[in-house]
N, CA, C and O atoms as a DFTB+ gen file, in Angstrom:
708 C
 N C O
     1  1     -11.318      20.502      26.197
     2  2     -11.542      19.564      27.386
     3  2     -12.313      18.223      26.804
     4  3     -13.211      18.530      26.020
     5  1     -12.141      16.651      27.039
     6  2     -12.800      15.706      26.362
     7  2     -13.694      15.201      27.783
     8  3     -13.475      15.508      28.954
     9  1     -14.484      14.553      27.366
    10  2     -15.635      14.257      28.198
    11  2     -15.196      13.369      29.561
    12  3     -15.730      13.457      30.666
    13  1     -14.442      12.776      29.305
    14  2     -13.330      11.912      30.554
    15  2     -12.755      13.054      31.524
    16  3     -13.071      13.129      32.711
    17  1     -11.982      13.824      30.960
    18  2     -11.313      15.179      31.585
    19  2     -12.538      15.755      32.626
    20  3     -12.385      15.750      33.848
    21  1     -13.802      16.261      31.942
    22  2     -14.535      16.909      32.225
    23  2     -15.153      16.117      33.498
    24  3     -15.243      16.771      34.537
    25  1     -15.497      15.044      33.510
    26  2     -15.888      13.889      34.698
    27  2     -14.928      14.151      35.939
    28  3     -15.351      14.379      37.073
    29  1     -13.702      14.095      35.618
    30  2     -12.857      13.793      36.677
    31  2     -12.308      15.378      37.262
    32  3     -11.640      15.518      38.286
    33  1     -12.738      16.454      36.398
    34  2     -12.706      17.927      37.395
    35  2     -14.038      18.002      38.031
    36  3     -14.148      19.143      38.480
    37  1     -14.980      17.388      38.247
    38  2     -15.890      17.537      39.019
    39  2     -15.900      17.277      40.631
    40  3     -15.800      16.091      40.948
    41  1     -15.990      18.070      41.518
    42  2     -15.344      17.686      42.788
    43  2     -16.418      16.293      43.175
    44  3     -17.622      16.158      42.958
    45  1     -15.503      15.437      43.778
    46  2     -16.368      14.475      44.597
    47  2     -16.841      13.521      43.556
    48  3     -17.916      12.955      43.750
    49  1     -16.116      13.262      42.402
    50  2     -16.943      12.296      41.138
    51  2     -15.665      11.828      40.707
    52  3     -14.787      12.590      40.301
    53  1     -15.532      10.470      40.796
    54  2     -14.860       8.996      40.147
    55  2     -15.260       8.614      39.056
    56  3     -16.289       7.948      39.164
    57  1     -14.781       8.781      37.689
    58  2     -15.528       8.425      36.624
    59  2     -15.066       6.575      37.043
    60  3     -14.097       6.287      37.747
    61  1     -15.805       5.775      36.556
    62  2     -15.425       4.452      36.837
    63  2     -14.025       4.015      36.022
    64  3     -13.066       3.337      36.390
    65  1     -14.361       4.785      34.587
    66  2     -12.921       4.096      33.832
    67  2     -11.760       4.705      34.384
    68  3     -10.694       4.200      34.031
    69  1     -11.708       5.767      35.242
    70  2     -10.547       6.635      35.744
    71  2     -10.578       5.564      37.107
    72  3      -9.446       5.224      37.451
    73  1     -11.259       5.214      37.607
    74  2     -11.262       4.170      38.978
    75  2     -10.555       3.148      38.625
    76  3      -9.669       2.686      39.343
    77  1     -10.902       2.632      37.360
    78  2     -10.556       1.175      36.721
    79  2      -9.108       0.964      36.529
    80  3      -8.405      -0.020      36.761
    81  1      -8.767       2.417      35.931
    82  2      -7.278       2.743      35.630
    83  2      -6.691       2.490      36.813
    84  3      -5.948       1.547      37.084
    85  1      -7.043       3.347      37.493
    86  2      -5.980       3.491      39.183
    87  2      -5.754       2.177      39.844
    88  3      -4.773       1.808      40.489
    89  1      -7.217       1.335      39.461
    90  2      -6.932       0.160      40.465
    91  2      -6.408      -1.000      39.514
    92  3      -6.183      -2.107      40.001
    93  1      -6.265      -0.822      38.534
    94  2      -5.922      -1.838      37.386
    95  2      -4.871      -2.922      38.104
    96  3      -4.929      -4.151      38.062
    97  1      -3.960      -2.133      38.729
    98  2      -2.972      -2.840      39.169
    99  2      -2.859      -3.816      40.986
   100  3      -2.097      -4.604      41.546
   101  1      -4.183      -3.074      41.276
   102  2      -4.690      -3.651      42.669
   103  2      -4.866      -4.690      42.636
   104  3      -5.506      -5.034      41.642
   105  1      -4.523      -5.652      43.459
   106  2      -5.018      -7.043      43.637
   107  2      -5.875      -7.302      44.813
   108  3      -6.859      -8.041      44.795
   109  1      -5.441      -6.649      45.831
   110  2      -6.205      -6.647      47.091
   111  2      -6.076      -7.925      47.605
   112  3      -5.009      -8.509      47.417
   113  1      -7.129      -8.566      48.330
   114  2      -7.117     -10.300      48.268
   115  2      -7.250     -11.388      47.359
   116  3      -7.504     -12.575      47.564
   117  1      -7.045     -10.803      46.400
   118  2      -7.273     -12.149      45.073
   119  2      -6.081     -12.446      44.783
   120  3      -5.109     -11.789      45.156
   121  1      -6.032     -13.492      44.072
   122  2      -5.072     -14.257      43.855
   123  2      -4.404     -14.023      42.663
   124  3      -5.035     -13.821      41.626
   125  1      -2.938     -14.031      42.711
   126  2      -2.273     -13.441      41.671
   127  2      -2.505     -14.258      40.462
   128  3      -2.924     -15.415      40.435
   129  1      -2.090     -13.299      39.193
   130  2      -1.643     -13.993      37.752
   131  2      -0.826     -14.909      37.688
   132  3       0.330     -14.552      37.914
   133  1      -1.029     -16.327      37.390
   134  2      -0.199     -17.231      37.039
   135  2      -0.264     -17.905      38.354
   136  3       0.490     -18.869      38.484
   137  1      -1.021     -17.585      39.359
   138  2      -1.230     -18.556      40.727
   139  2      -1.541     -20.143      40.238
   140  3      -2.413     -20.222      39.373
   141  1      -1.071     -21.137      40.585
   142  2      -1.252     -21.867      40.343
   143  2      -0.801     -23.169      41.921
   144  3       0.199     -23.877      42.037
   145  1      -1.985     -23.026      42.861
   146  2      -1.717     -23.548      44.193
   147  2      -1.501     -25.046      43.915
   148  3      -2.080     -25.534      42.944
   149  1      -0.590     -25.935      44.811
   150  2      -0.813     -27.517      44.780
   151  2      -2.365     -27.841      45.189
   152  3      -2.926     -27.334      46.160
   153  1      -2.940     -28.737      44.313
   154  2      -3.851     -29.614      45.028
   155  2      -3.586     -31.024      45.597
   156  3      -2.640     -31.792      45.422
   157  1      -4.934     -31.149      46.479
   158  2      -4.413     -32.204      47.267
   159  2      -4.256     -33.753      46.140
   160  3      -3.404     -34.634      46.258
   161  1      -5.300     -33.683      45.158
   162  2      -5.171     -34.723      43.971
   163  2      -5.182     -33.894      42.910
   164  3      -5.997     -32.997      42.691
   165  1      -3.814     -34.369      41.944
   166  2      -3.579     -33.884      40.925
   167  2      -4.777     -34.131      39.962
   168  3      -5.048     -35.291      39.653
   169  1      -5.437     -33.187      39.518
   170  2      -6.659     -33.557      38.789
   171  2      -6.425     -33.111      37.028
   172  3      -6.466     -31.957      36.602
   173  1      -6.192     -34.293      36.242
   174  2      -5.734     -33.540      34.587
   175  2      -6.853     -33.000      34.091
   176  3      -7.809     -33.759      34.250
   177  1      -7.158     -31.857      33.480
   178  2      -7.790     -30.899      33.120
   179  2      -7.809     -31.425      31.617
   180  3      -8.792     -31.601      30.898
   181  1      -6.488     -31.627      31.337
   182  2      -6.137     -31.871      29.967
   183  2      -6.802     -33.581      29.701
   184  3      -6.876     -33.818      28.495
   185  1      -7.073     -34.252      30.209
   186  2      -7.644     -35.368      29.880
   187  2      -9.227     -35.206      30.072
   188  3      -9.883     -35.487      29.069
   189  1      -9.940     -34.796      31.201
   190  2     -11.318     -34.879      31.435
   191  2     -11.646     -33.611      30.468
   192  3     -12.450     -33.860      29.570
   193  1     -11.060     -32.094      30.540
   194  2     -11.944     -31.183      29.524
   195  2     -11.328     -31.378      28.434
   196  3     -11.947     -31.351      27.370
   197  1     -10.011     -31.609      28.486
   198  2      -9.456     -31.720      26.903
   199  2      -9.875     -32.790      25.982
   200  3     -10.653     -32.560      25.056
   201  1      -9.289     -34.157      26.252
   202  2      -9.124     -35.157      25.654
   203  2     -10.969     -35.818      25.403
   204  3     -11.600     -36.165      24.405
   205  1     -11.288     -35.737      26.845
   206  2     -12.908     -36.409      26.982
   207  2     -13.581     -35.363      26.651
   208  3     -14.761     -35.647      26.448
   209  1     -13.278     -34.034      26.479
   210  2     -14.516     -32.746      25.840
   211  2     -15.601     -32.728      27.160
   212  3     -16.755     -32.467      26.821
   213  1     -15.381     -32.980      28.674
   214  2     -16.592     -33.130      29.800
   215  2     -16.880     -31.256      29.661
   216  3     -16.111     -30.360      29.311
   217  1     -17.776     -31.236      29.938
   218  2     -18.539     -29.976      30.210
   219  2     -18.041     -29.514      31.433
   220  3     -18.320     -30.275      32.359
   221  1     -17.322     -28.404      31.788
   222  2     -17.524     -27.796      32.985
   223  2     -18.180     -27.744      34.276
   224  3     -17.895     -27.857      35.468
   225  1     -19.071     -27.547      33.613
   226  2     -20.510     -27.748      34.328
   227  2     -20.723     -29.181      35.123
   228  3     -21.286     -29.325      36.208
   229  1     -20.111     -30.224      34.277
   230  2     -20.293     -31.666      34.960
   231  2     -19.609     -31.704      36.209
   232  3     -19.872     -32.761      36.783
   233  1     -18.869     -31.005      36.835
   234  2     -17.625     -30.782      37.829
   235  2     -18.056     -29.709      38.701
   236  3     -18.337     -29.978      39.869
   237  1     -18.130     -28.643      38.309
   238  2     -18.670     -27.137      38.381
   239  2     -19.933     -27.304      38.521
   240  3     -20.495     -26.739      37.583
   241  1     -20.778     -27.868      39.320
   242  2     -22.179     -28.341      39.487
   243  2     -23.065     -26.882      39.215
   244  3     -23.950     -26.824      38.362
   245  1     -22.846     -26.234      39.700
   246  2     -23.658     -25.032      40.184
   247  2     -22.987     -23.145      39.400
   248  3     -23.174     -21.989      39.778
   249  1     -22.358     -23.637      38.453
   250  2     -21.821     -22.604      37.854
   251  2     -22.819     -21.581      37.108
   252  3     -22.810     -20.359      37.253
   253  1     -23.635     -22.285      36.325
   254  2     -24.893     -22.181      35.734
   255  2     -26.439     -21.555      36.677
   256  3     -27.465     -21.018      36.260
   257  1     -26.013     -21.911      37.984
   258  2     -27.421     -21.438      38.431
   259  2     -27.012     -20.867      39.982
   260  3     -27.815     -20.966      40.910
   261  1     -25.625     -20.238      40.154
   262  2     -25.523     -20.073      41.332
   263  2     -24.462     -18.713      41.573
   264  3     -23.724     -18.893      40.604
   265  1     -24.113     -17.906      42.015
   266  2     -22.746     -16.652      42.584
   267  2     -21.593     -18.009      42.217
   268  3     -20.867     -17.834      41.238
   269  1     -21.474     -19.114      42.878
   270  2     -20.414     -19.650      43.456
   271  2     -20.815     -20.866      42.149
   272  3     -21.937     -21.303      41.894
   273  1     -19.325     -21.263      41.368
   274  2     -19.465     -22.676      40.679
   275  2     -19.478     -24.076      40.859
   276  3     -19.827     -25.021      40.152
   277  1     -18.805     -23.909      42.476
   278  2     -19.002     -25.523      43.011
   279  2     -17.828     -25.859      42.797
   280  3     -17.241     -25.688      41.729
   281  1     -17.234     -26.522      44.092
   282  2     -16.190     -27.402      43.790
   283  2     -16.305     -28.624      43.850
   284  3     -17.046     -29.096      44.713
   285  1     -15.455     -29.656      42.761
   286  2     -16.478     -30.637      42.415
   287  2     -16.421     -31.684      44.192
   288  3     -15.581     -31.646      45.091
   289  1     -17.453     -32.339      44.085
   290  2     -17.678     -33.321      45.187
   291  2     -16.604     -34.307      44.452
   292  3     -16.122     -34.415      43.325
   293  1     -16.482     -35.050      45.875
   294  2     -15.752     -36.376      45.599
   295  2     -16.692     -37.680      44.715
   296  3     -16.338     -38.519      43.887
   297  1     -17.784     -37.418      45.239
   298  2     -18.571     -38.472      44.856
   299  2     -18.867     -38.379      43.171
   300  3     -19.026     -39.326      42.400
   301  1     -18.890     -36.712      42.818
   302  2     -18.907     -36.856      41.303
   303  2     -17.659     -37.461      40.558
   304  3     -17.808     -38.039      39.482
   305  1     -16.428     -37.317      41.151
   306  2     -15.348     -38.086      40.733
   307  2     -15.585     -39.730      40.732
   308  3     -15.251     -40.459      39.799
   309  1     -16.122     -40.100      41.756
   310  2     -16.026     -41.409      42.504
   311  2     -17.369     -42.252      41.491
   312  3     -17.655     -43.445      41.384
   313  1     -17.995     -40.952      40.836
   314  2     -18.994     -41.707      40.119
   315  2     -18.653     -42.356      38.835
   316  3     -19.456     -43.140      38.331
   317  1     -17.415     -42.065      38.214
   318  2     -16.618     -43.154      36.972
   319  2     -15.492     -43.717      37.696
   320  3     -15.182     -44.783      37.163
   321  1     -14.676     -43.415      38.791
   322  2     -13.304     -43.673      39.346
   323  2     -13.814     -44.928      40.324
   324  3     -12.920     -45.364      41.050
   325  1     -15.219     -45.622      40.462
   326  2     -14.969     -46.641      41.062
   327  2     -14.679     -47.691      39.786
   328  3     -14.264     -48.817      40.060
   329  1     -14.813     -47.465      38.957
   330  2     -14.481     -48.386      37.715
   331  2     -13.106     -47.942      36.847
   332  3     -12.284     -48.798      36.520
   333  1     -12.992     -46.969      36.615
   334  2     -12.084     -46.603      35.815
   335  2     -10.792     -46.056      36.148
   336  3     -10.908     -44.911      36.586
   337  1      -9.425     -46.531      36.087
   338  2      -8.285     -45.930      36.369
   339  2      -8.474     -46.548      38.119
   340  3      -8.131     -45.745      38.987
   341  1      -8.736     -47.234      38.352
   342  2      -8.741     -47.326      39.796
   343  2      -7.248     -47.562      40.589
   344  3      -7.058     -47.247      41.764
   345  1      -6.462     -48.043      39.896
   346  2      -5.112     -48.302      40.229
   347  2      -4.018     -47.248      40.254
   348  3      -2.975     -47.427      40.882
   349  1      -4.318     -45.966      39.444
   350  2      -3.715     -44.932      39.677
   351  2      -3.284     -44.419      40.716
   352  3      -4.228     -44.445      41.506
   353  1      -2.442     -43.978      41.178
   354  2      -1.994     -43.108      42.793
   355  2      -2.928     -41.999      42.918
   356  3      -3.535     -41.869      43.980
   357  1      -3.108     -41.210      41.990
   358  2      -4.233     -40.196      42.302
   359  2      -5.603     -40.631      42.583
   360  3      -6.424     -40.132      43.353
   361  1      -5.691     -41.554      41.893
   362  2      -7.304     -42.548      42.205
   363  2      -7.332     -42.734      43.531
   364  3      -8.199     -42.228      44.244
   365  1      -6.516     -43.371      43.904
   366  2      -6.456     -44.211      45.284
   367  2      -6.194     -42.951      46.145
   368  3      -6.136     -43.471      47.260
   369  1      -6.058     -42.026      46.282
   370  2      -5.952     -40.862      46.804
   371  2      -7.418     -40.320      47.118
   372  3      -7.900     -40.211      48.245
   373  1      -8.029     -40.004      45.926
   374  2      -9.238     -39.881      45.364
   375  2     -10.370     -40.888      46.476
   376  3     -11.334     -40.524      47.150
   377  1      -9.842     -42.035      46.320
   378  2     -11.079     -42.977      47.144
   379  2     -10.788     -43.077      48.574
   380  3     -11.679     -43.345      49.380
   381  1      -9.411     -42.844      48.964
   382  2      -9.212     -42.308      50.294
   383  2     -10.135     -41.579      50.897
   384  3     -10.721     -42.031      51.881
   385  1     -10.408     -40.318      50.391
   386  2     -11.243     -39.309      50.441
   387  2     -12.718     -39.925      50.657
   388  3     -13.458     -39.949      51.641
   389  1     -12.834     -40.364      49.471
   390  2     -14.271     -41.163      49.444
   391  2     -14.402     -42.245      50.452
   392  3     -15.587     -42.412      50.740
   393  1     -13.539     -43.091      51.133
   394  2     -13.855     -43.941      51.782
   395  2     -13.767     -43.668      53.290
   396  3     -13.860     -44.416      54.263
   397  1     -13.538     -42.232      53.153
   398  2     -13.415     -41.633      54.909
   399  2     -14.218     -40.866      54.867
   400  3     -14.152     -40.023      55.762
   401  1     -15.180     -40.750      54.027
   402  2     -16.420     -39.562      53.751
   403  2     -16.206     -38.508      54.029
   404  3     -16.883     -37.900      54.858
   405  1     -15.109     -37.960      53.347
   406  2     -14.419     -36.544      53.562
   407  2     -14.508     -35.758      51.822
   408  3     -14.223     -36.309      50.759
   409  1     -14.953     -34.464      52.019
   410  2     -14.493     -33.930      50.721
   411  2     -13.119     -33.536      50.639
   412  3     -12.471     -33.157      51.615
   413  1     -12.693     -33.623      49.521
   414  2     -11.473     -33.427      49.053
   415  2     -11.211     -31.417      49.444
   416  3     -11.983     -30.468      49.305
   417  1     -10.094     -31.484      49.836
   418  2      -9.744     -29.997      50.618
   419  2      -9.161     -29.643      48.879
   420  3      -7.990     -29.861      48.569
   421  1     -10.119     -29.117      47.942
   422  2      -9.432     -28.556      46.840
   423  2      -8.549     -27.095      47.530
   424  3      -8.473     -26.862      48.736
   425  1      -8.007     -26.330      46.548
   426  2      -7.677     -25.036      46.695
   427  2      -8.284     -24.277      46.160
   428  3      -8.489     -24.858      45.094
   429  1      -8.833     -23.207      46.081
   430  2      -9.162     -22.099      44.866
   431  2      -7.939     -21.753      44.439
   432  3      -6.913     -21.661      45.113
   433  1      -8.134     -21.509      42.952
   434  2      -6.939     -21.144      41.997
   435  2      -7.605     -19.423      41.678
   436  3      -6.807     -18.487      41.722
   437  1      -8.595     -19.247      41.473
   438  2      -9.046     -18.019      41.030
   439  2      -9.979     -17.413      42.449
   440  3     -10.883     -18.061      42.977
   441  1      -9.595     -16.263      42.826
   442  2      -9.833     -16.097      44.334
   443  2     -10.256     -14.507      44.014
   444  3      -9.343     -13.906      43.448
   445  1     -11.278     -13.826      44.225
   446  2     -11.381     -12.155      43.924
   447  2     -11.165     -11.796      45.607
   448  3     -10.947     -12.621      46.495
   449  1     -11.292     -10.357      45.746
   450  2     -11.126     -10.059      46.469
   451  2     -12.677     -10.106      47.085
   452  3     -13.697     -10.276      46.415
   453  1     -12.585      -9.881      48.766
   454  2     -14.055      -9.890      49.087
   455  2     -15.392      -9.108      49.145
   456  3     -16.506      -9.441      49.551
   457  1     -14.908      -7.933      48.595
   458  2     -15.946      -7.256      48.405
   459  2     -16.066      -7.038      46.669
   460  3     -16.441      -5.990      46.142
   461  1     -15.712      -8.115      46.036
   462  2     -15.964      -7.851      44.972
   463  2     -17.144      -9.307      44.322
   464  3     -16.567     -10.370      44.092
   465  1     -18.137      -9.273      44.163
   466  2     -19.403     -10.293      43.843
   467  2     -18.951     -10.643      42.165
   468  3     -18.947      -9.715      41.357
   469  1     -18.636     -11.837      41.801
   470  2     -19.131     -12.328      40.428
   471  2     -19.678     -13.120      40.375
   472  3     -18.976     -14.129      40.306
   473  1     -21.293     -13.421      40.355
   474  2     -22.054     -14.337      40.183
   475  2     -21.857     -14.927      38.590
   476  3     -22.093     -14.443      37.483
   477  1     -21.356     -16.101      39.017
   478  2     -20.832     -17.163      37.912
   479  2     -22.329     -17.510      37.022
   480  3     -22.246     -17.797      35.828
   481  1     -23.499     -17.461      37.625
   482  2     -24.517     -18.149      36.525
   483  2     -25.046     -17.167      36.016
   484  3     -26.069     -17.512      35.426
   485  1     -24.733     -15.411      35.909
   486  2     -24.975     -14.539      35.106
   487  2     -24.193     -14.294      33.961
   488  3     -24.630     -13.806      32.918
   489  1     -22.802     -14.706      34.208
   490  2     -21.983     -14.802      33.014
   491  2     -22.196     -16.192      32.086
   492  3     -22.360     -16.080      30.871
   493  1     -22.184     -17.445      32.711
   494  2     -22.393     -18.616      32.058
   495  2     -23.407     -18.554      30.901
   496  3     -23.210     -18.821      29.715
   497  1     -25.016     -17.969      31.762
   498  2     -26.315     -17.603      31.180
   499  2     -26.233     -16.780      30.306
   500  3     -27.044     -16.950      29.395
   501  1     -25.412     -15.736      30.185
   502  2     -24.944     -14.996      29.025
   503  2     -24.235     -15.259      27.789
   504  3     -24.256     -14.557      26.778
   505  1     -23.453     -16.604      28.017
   506  2     -22.974     -16.974      26.866
   507  2     -21.546     -16.848      26.920
   508  3     -20.771     -17.322      26.089
   509  1     -21.269     -16.253      27.832
   510  2     -19.661     -16.343      28.436
   511  2     -18.758     -17.397      28.650
   512  3     -18.832     -17.988      29.728
   513  1     -17.806     -17.789      27.711
   514  2     -17.263     -19.451      27.969
   515  2     -16.298     -19.383      29.204
   516  3     -15.585     -18.384      29.299
   517  1     -16.239     -20.122      29.922
   518  2     -15.467     -20.402      31.129
   519  2     -13.736     -19.980      30.573
   520  3     -12.904     -19.374      31.248
   521  1     -13.601     -20.384      29.505
   522  2     -12.151     -19.878      28.972
   523  2     -11.954     -18.528      29.036
   524  3     -10.871     -18.041      29.360
   525  1     -13.218     -17.688      28.665
   526  2     -12.748     -16.386      28.584
   527  2     -12.299     -15.572      29.723
   528  3     -11.616     -14.562      29.553
   529  1     -12.701     -16.027      30.984
   530  2     -12.074     -16.045      32.368
   531  2     -10.918     -16.824      32.657
   532  3      -9.880     -16.300      33.061
   533  1     -11.024     -17.859      32.501
   534  2     -10.185     -18.869      33.624
   535  2      -9.205     -19.282      32.385
   536  3      -8.404     -20.195      32.586
   537  1      -9.242     -18.622      31.073
   538  2      -8.418     -19.443      30.254
   539  2      -8.327     -20.878      29.702
   540  3      -9.142     -21.653      30.204
   541  1      -7.525     -21.374      28.798
   542  2      -7.778     -22.694      28.038
   543  2      -7.391     -23.733      28.908
   544  3      -6.333     -24.354      28.814
   545  1      -8.494     -23.957      29.978
   546  2      -8.100     -24.750      31.121
   547  2      -7.849     -26.365      30.838
   548  3      -7.204     -27.190      31.486
   549  1      -8.686     -26.499      29.500
   550  2      -8.705     -27.950      28.995
   551  2      -7.001     -28.248      28.146
   552  3      -6.784     -29.273      27.501
   553  1      -5.994     -27.168      28.329
   554  2      -4.467     -27.465      27.793
   555  2      -3.830     -27.466      28.960
   556  3      -2.701     -27.919      28.767
   557  1      -4.077     -27.042      30.633
   558  2      -3.518     -26.726      31.252
   559  2      -3.174     -28.078      32.093
   560  3      -3.994     -28.810      32.647
   561  1      -1.867     -28.218      32.056
   562  2      -1.294     -29.516      33.008
   563  2      -1.639     -29.291      34.538
   564  3      -2.172     -30.136      35.257
   565  1      -1.199     -27.846      34.972
   566  2      -1.750     -27.761      36.198
   567  2      -2.618     -26.462      35.924
   568  3      -2.065     -25.595      35.247
   569  1      -3.945     -26.213      36.379
   570  2      -4.621     -25.018      36.279
   571  2      -3.977     -23.732      37.050
   572  3      -3.638     -23.749      38.234
   573  1      -3.873     -22.648      36.199
   574  2      -3.325     -21.560      37.191
   575  2      -4.284     -20.586      36.416
   576  3      -4.754     -20.817      35.302
   577  1      -4.549     -19.211      37.343
   578  2      -4.914     -18.179      36.899
   579  2      -4.282     -17.548      35.849
   580  3      -3.145     -17.102      36.000
   581  1      -4.875     -17.454      34.803
   582  2      -4.395     -17.195      33.383
   583  2      -4.848     -15.590      33.011
   584  3      -4.212     -15.036      32.115
   585  1      -5.941     -14.842      33.694
   586  2      -6.067     -13.670      33.987
   587  2      -5.781     -12.913      35.161
   588  3      -5.488     -13.407      36.250
   589  1      -5.892     -11.495      34.863
   590  2      -5.350     -10.917      36.236
   591  2      -6.978     -11.001      37.282
   592  3      -7.039     -11.261      38.484
   593  1      -7.962     -10.737      36.487
   594  2      -8.868     -10.848      37.194
   595  2      -9.035      -9.350      37.776
   596  3      -9.932      -9.387      38.619
   597  1      -8.468      -7.942      37.633
   598  2      -8.446      -6.970      38.381
   599  2      -9.450      -6.403      37.871
   600  3      -9.994      -6.918      36.893
   601  1      -9.907      -5.245      38.408
   602  2     -11.037      -4.398      38.053
   603  2     -11.035      -3.899      36.725
   604  3     -12.084      -3.842      36.084
   605  1      -9.642      -3.432      36.127
   606  2      -9.557      -3.022      34.587
   607  2      -9.961      -4.025      33.637
   608  3     -10.664      -3.831      32.645
   609  1      -9.411      -5.223      34.060
   610  2      -9.695      -6.635      33.374
   611  2     -10.887      -6.575      33.012
   612  3     -11.185      -6.767      31.834
   613  1     -12.109      -6.205      34.264
   614  2     -13.530      -6.883      34.104
   615  2     -14.122      -5.597      33.428
   616  3     -14.943      -5.781      32.530
   617  1     -13.855      -4.574      33.701
   618  2     -14.433      -3.249      32.895
   619  2     -14.272      -3.456      31.489
   620  3     -15.101      -3.196      30.617
   621  1     -12.972      -4.015      31.324
   622  2     -12.897      -4.083      29.437
   623  2     -13.584      -4.666      29.006
   624  3     -14.151      -4.321      27.969
   625  1     -13.867      -5.985      29.718
   626  2     -15.230      -6.976      29.103
   627  2     -16.311      -6.380      29.159
   628  3     -16.963      -6.307      28.117
   629  1     -16.852      -5.751      30.426
   630  2     -18.210      -5.088      30.384
   631  2     -18.256      -3.806      29.311
   632  3     -19.305      -3.474      28.758
   633  1     -17.350      -3.327      29.155
   634  2     -17.353      -2.403      27.568
   635  2     -17.123      -2.599      26.606
   636  3     -16.972      -1.691      25.788
   637  1     -17.008      -3.798      26.325
   638  2     -16.758      -4.605      24.792
   639  2     -15.324      -4.444      24.628
   640  3     -14.940      -4.445      23.459
   641  1     -14.745      -4.352      25.223
   642  2     -13.052      -4.323      24.822
   643  2     -12.193      -5.516      24.867
   644  3     -10.964      -5.467      24.920
   645  1     -13.192      -7.036      24.832
   646  2     -12.553      -8.151      25.193
   647  2     -12.968      -9.067      24.087
   648  3     -13.789      -8.639      23.277
   649  1     -12.559     -10.114      23.976
   650  2     -12.304     -11.023      22.539
   651  2     -13.032     -12.157      23.163
   652  3     -12.432     -12.585      24.149
   653  1     -14.273     -12.847      22.860
   654  2     -15.140     -11.915      22.068
   655  2     -15.937     -10.615      22.704
   656  3     -16.349     -10.740      23.858
   657  1     -16.174      -9.376      22.008
   658  2     -16.615      -8.523      22.654
   659  2     -17.978      -8.769      23.319
   660  3     -19.021      -9.070      22.739
   661  1     -17.782      -8.583      24.685
   662  2     -19.144      -8.750      25.312
   663  2     -19.608      -7.015      25.694
   664  3     -18.820      -6.093      25.483
   665  1     -20.624      -6.858      26.120
   666  2     -21.057      -5.677      26.824
   667  2     -22.181      -5.732      27.731
   668  3     -23.298      -6.148      27.423
   669  1     -21.716      -5.145      29.246
   670  2     -22.819      -5.388      30.363
   671  2     -22.695      -4.235      31.145
   672  3     -21.952      -3.328      30.770
   673  1     -23.405      -4.148      32.307
   674  2     -23.520      -2.893      32.895
   675  2     -22.096      -2.687      33.604
   676  3     -21.599      -3.784      33.860
   677  1     -21.328      -1.655      33.979
   678  2     -20.283      -1.397      34.800
   679  2     -20.097      -0.384      35.577
   680  3     -19.027       0.130      35.904
   681  1     -21.451      -0.021      35.954
   682  2     -21.813       0.418      37.183
   683  2     -21.038       0.120      38.405
   684  3     -20.410      -0.937      38.336
   685  1     -20.889       0.992      39.847
   686  2     -19.951      -0.034      40.845
   687  2     -21.119      -0.901      41.550
   688  3     -20.668      -1.539      42.501
   689  1     -22.176      -1.048      41.385
   690  2     -23.298      -2.072      42.302
   691  2     -23.188      -3.096      41.512
   692  3     -23.448      -4.124      42.137
   693  1     -22.792      -3.386      39.890
   694  2     -22.749      -4.816      39.282
   695  2     -22.067      -5.520      40.227
   696  3     -22.504      -6.485      40.853
   697  1     -21.127      -5.085      40.310
   698  2     -20.026      -5.829      41.454
   699  2     -19.606      -5.978      42.601
   700  3     -19.143      -6.988      43.132
   701  1     -19.839      -4.485      43.189
   702  2     -19.956      -4.179      44.399
   703  2     -21.101      -4.210      45.284
   704  3     -21.601      -3.126      45.585
   705  1     -21.514      -5.100      45.671
   706  2     -22.732      -5.060      46.684
   707  2     -22.896      -6.099      48.159
   708  3     -23.886      -5.990      48.884
């Protein structure tokens, strides 16, 4: 009997790897892989993150210092777009939010269940690139959820089964607190 089988045989004990396997298809209240909700303003990541090579943290301002990455403030966009491409329809939509002093009601693309905590700052500061979880956003015409983001997928990364291989705690309290 291997170690995993012995752990599973202990009454009342659930091995984290077994739990991850059982729940790998469970999405709960999370968004689905390939989900690409329509945004109120079409934001071309291919231009900003791709061609211009802007760092993700320029718009997602708190990704390196907060559990939440932050959604771009209209003021961040208007820092350039008061003079750049002002005649384009999407920029005019953006300017409308700015003039009404309203935030752009961005629709979250990557959503985890309420019972999962994903502290962005820990991952960013550990050297995990945004693309590791979010995919090659700089090449996406419309941003979509590139990975399942289910528990098994996360545990694979924490146990070094990712590319590049990372290793981190993978006890329940790491993500469920």
